[in-house]
Phi, psi and omega in degrees: 000317178294323179297320178298316180295321179295317179295320179294317178294323179292324178291323176295318179296318180298316181293321179295318180293319181294321177296316180298317180293320178298319179295316181295321178294321178295318179291321180293329177294321178294316179297320179297320179294328179288329184277329180281162182293137180280161172298143182303325179289318177297318180297317178298318179298312180297322177297318180294321179295317179295320178297316178297321180298314180292321179294320181290327176291322179291320182281337182076023180173207180297145182272140178056036177266124181269189180293334178295320179297314181296322178296314179297321180294318179296320177295319179295317178296321178295318179296319178292323179292325175294322184282321188245005177096184185281170179126168180273111184275357180269355179247152177289137183291151176260131181256140177236117180254127178259149177292136178291147180262114181262140177246136178274133178255140179292142181272000000 
């Protein structure tokens, strides 16, 4: 009986250690990839994403969007408000869940 418990604990310890090692190896691979030089195409992609990020923060919205874009967006929002009712359609809706009221019935 004691032998069974020891074997069971050793198998649990083995699985915990193996999971820990797998996670550390996975994280070290990510860190290693960040430190080595990127592929030129990957580097170009990351540069463009960072450039767009800074431009969108400066513009406060979509980059290089002209008056046609704003007109189309306003028309789309008006069409959605007619279809789904009033409210701010640019924000994610807030949900409120109430606890159900249970009634006890006599047996």
